[in-house]
N, C-alpha and C positions, 0 to 999 in steps of 0.2 A: 120710625120707621119706614121700611121698602113694601109694597106687596113682592107676592113671592108667586107663585103659580101652582097647578094643583099636581103634588101628590102623584097621583094615578099615573099621568103623562112621565117620568123621568125622574130624577135627582128634584128638578123644577117643575114638576107636571108640563113640559112645553115636548110637544117632539120635533127629534130636530133630524133632518132628512140629514141624510151619508155623503158629505162631500169632500174624500180623498179622491184627490182625483185614478184616474181609470190606467195605470201599469200599461207601460205602451207595445205592443205587438211589433214583432217580424215585420219588415215594410212598411209599418203605419205611418202619417203624415205626422209633420211638427203640429200641425196647430191641432189639435183634442176638442174630444167636442166642448162648444158652449153656450154661452148668453139664454141659457130658458131660467132666465130667472126669475116665470111665476112658478117652475116646480120650489120653489125657496122659501120654507114657512115665515124662513125673520121680511121675505120681500111681504108675502103676505099679511101680517100682524102690523108692520108699519101702516100698507095700506088701508088701513080699522084709526092704525093713532092716528092720521093724516081727515081723514073723514068725521072722525074724531074734537079733532082742536076747529075746523072749520066749521062744522058744529055746535064749536063751546065758544066761539071769538064771535061768532057771528049773533048767538043770544045774552050775551055775555058783556062781552068787553064797547066802549065806546065807540063809534064811529071817532075814527081819529085818532085814536089812541092805538101809539104805536110798537107799543106790542099784540098789535094782529099782525101785524105784518109780521114780525119778527115773531108768531108761532105757531104763523101758518108757514110760514117759510122753514120752518127751521125745524118741524116736521115733515112739510114737500123738499127737504133737502136727502136729510137722512133717508127715503122711502126715493131717492131715487140718486141715489149715490147705491146704493146697492145693489137698483139694476142696474149702470152703470160697469160695475165693479163688474158686472154675472159678462155683459156684454165683452167686455176687452179682454177678461182674464185667458182665451184663447189664444192673445197673441202677447200679454204682458199678466206674470200674474206678480209680478210685483207693483200694479199699478191698482191691479182687482183690490190684493190687500189694504192701502193708503184707501180705497174710496172706499171701502167695503167701516175699515177703522174713521172717515168720515161722520161720513152713518149713524157710526156711535157715535163719537162722540156730539154730533149736533143733536141725534135724539134725548144725549145727559142734559144737555141746555134747551129742551123743550121741561125736561124734566124740571128742569129749577125754576121755570118759568112759570110751572101748576103750584112748586112748595111757593115761591112766593105771591104767587095767588090768595092758594089756604093763606099763611101766615100771615099777610098785612091785614085780611079782613078776619081774623082769628076762625076762621073755619076749622074743622077737625082733621086732622088727619087721620086714614083710617089706618088703624093695626093691619100688619100682619097676616095675628089670626082672627080679627074681626069676624061677624056674622057676613057684616056687608063684602068684605076683601074674599072670604074664602064667595061667597055666590061668584063675584066680574069672575075669580081664575079656574068656580068648573065653568063657566057659559066660554071661560074666552078659549079651555084648553081641548082644540078639537080641532083635528087637518085641516079645515079651512074655515077660517074664519073670514066674519064677513060683518061689519058694518051694523046690513039689517041687522042683526044680534040686537043688538043696544043704541039702532034708533028710536026706541023707543022712549030708553032712558033719558038716552040725551036731549030728547025735543021736550021733555015733558017732567024731567026732575032737574032740580032746583041744582045751582055754580057750584058747591060743594059737592053734591055727589057727580056732576059727570068730572070735577075734576077728583077725584078718587077717581072712577074709571079708568081717567087715559091716566093714572101716576101707576095704575095697578099693570095698563096692557101695555103704557114705553114699560117697564120692567122686565114685560116677557119678553120684549122682543131687543132687550137688551141683552139678555142674556143669552139667544139666541144667538145676538153678534159675537158673543164674548167668547158661543163654543164655536161660529160658522170662523173665527178670527186667528183662531186655535188651528183650528183643521189643515185653515191655507197654510198657517206655517211650517207647522212640520208635513202637509204635499211640497211647500215648499225649497224643505229641506233635505228631503228622504227623491226626487224628481226636477228637482229646478226651474228654470225657465226655462223661456223658450228657443234661446241661446244653446242651453242643454240638454234642448229636443233637440233645436236644428244637427249640432252636431256629433247628436246621435244613428240619425236618418242619412245623413254625410257617412259615416261610418259600417251602416247597416250595405248602402247603397256601393261604395266599391268597393265590402268584403263581398256581393251577390257580382256586382260586376268581373270579377278577380277570377271567382268560384265558375265564373260562368269561361270566362278565357283555357280556363283551366281544361272542362268540360270541348273544349273543339281544338285543342292542340295535341295532336300525339303525342307521345309519350318515348323516345330518343330508340326506350325499349323497345318497345313495339315494332320501330322500321328499323332493326335489325334484324 
């Protein structure tokens, strides 16, 4: 069973940063503020997942094992695709959605690797309501997650414990990404992409120019 997150912080116990696109103001440019990926909780959680995975592979997998590269690359890809999607959002909402989906897929791949590790060695997968899982969820359910919160566990506890910690963290990150993707989809439906914003800006400018011309042109009635 998958580890959840602490219910004190929402449906699945994680802080969800509001991601709705700001509505355009009159005469506003078509490239909206974007790229502040460090403010995304999904990115900060994915960064912790990467650090935990790096430590896990260094301690418990044999040098030369291809799984090391696969797991580290999956963890890195999850983090980097969130970053790249955020940076691309100003000019392509479609690219942002695709990259965020890619981040979600790569973390799911990493999750499966951890499950394989536990299953192949007949280690225990923590139940969602287990004492250990609840402890990790409480520790992770904070607005500023960091690897230092888990460093001691990752560097001293056995493989079974560290793998389960990583699984809990990946579930939290995936939950956030699911929320993020749904919000991006709604924003695209409601606001459109850069092409629609460019069209709106052009129309606004044309109306403003036409209004300025009318104000400068004396009326026929006044001239009479």
